[in-house]
C-alpha positions, 0 to 999 in steps of 0.5 A, a space after each residue: 364667733 364672727 360671721 363673714 359677709 360678702 358685699 358686692 356690687 353684680 351684674 346681670 351675667 354675674 360681672 364684679 369687676 370695677 364698678 365704681 370708676 372708670 380706670 379701677 380696674 382695666 385688666 383683661 381690655 376691661 371697657 366698662 367700668 363705672 357701671 354700678 355708678 348711675 344706679 346709687 345702689 350703695 346708699 339704698 343698703 340702709 343697714 347692711 353694713 351696721 354690724 360690720 368690725 373689720 373689713 377684709 380685703 385682698 391686695 389689689 382691693 386694698 390697694 384701690 381703696 387706699 389710692 382713693 378714699 383718704 383723698 375724699 375729703 367730706 365724705 363720710 364713707 373715708 371717715 368710716 374707712 380710715 377708722 375702721 380695722 382692716 386685715 389685708 390677703 397679700 403674699 407681696 405686701 409687707 407690714 407695716 401697712 400704710 392705710 391706718 388700722 390696716 393688719 396684714 393676714 399672717 400665712 395662709 389667708 383661709 386660716 387666719 380667717 377661719 382663725 378670725 371667725 372664732 373671735 367674738 366680735 362684729 361681722 367681717 365685712 368683704 369688699 371686693 376682693 373677688 379672688 379672696 372670696 373664692 378662695 374662702 368660699 373653697 373653705 366654706 367661710 362664708 356666712 352670708 352674700 349680700 349682693 347688689 345685682 343691676 340690670 346690666 348684662 356686659 358680656 365681659 369681665 371678671 365674675 363673682 362666681 367664676 368657672 371652676 370655683 366652689 360649689 356653693 347651695 344658698 337660700 334667700 332671706 332678704 331682698 330688696 329692690 331699689 328705685 333704680 331697679 337693682 335687686 339687693 338679695 341677701 343669702 346664706 348657705 344652705 345644704 340641699 336635701 338631695 346632698 344631705 342625703 348624699 353625706 348622709 349615706 358615706 357616713 
């Protein structure tokens, strides 16, 4: 079985919108794009992506990555993304997808990801793609969260854990801190004792 791993930049108030560039995502009038760049935390993630077999991307993140990364010649991350298998969740795109090694997930995204998890192989890594992550959480399909938590409070922007989202009890399995103050925290799902007791009483 494969694992679904969420890998994302966050602020202290949970914002994940547009960490990389000022014009990355201006939805809602967001004016803080590129907030993660001064901290360069991605370079400190070590072997976090070593067991990645494929990317899972929502439509917006896929189109943003495709518009940017293939043009970054000489960047090793470009070659990695070009060569990696990419699965895209979208109800508006159609195959064939333009970026090499990209496949549109058929039908319901959660059902398609559940089927992918049943196949042997390396991890399925979700980058960006907040709406896709929230859908996967609703179906208990996320096995691990690698959160790069930046010492910033933006006060606005799209958050990873939005109001009205799925319940998730997590346990911390690893943590480190970069020289710029970013906490790299790895969490896995955990069922709190109170919920275990409640569940047992109803079965």
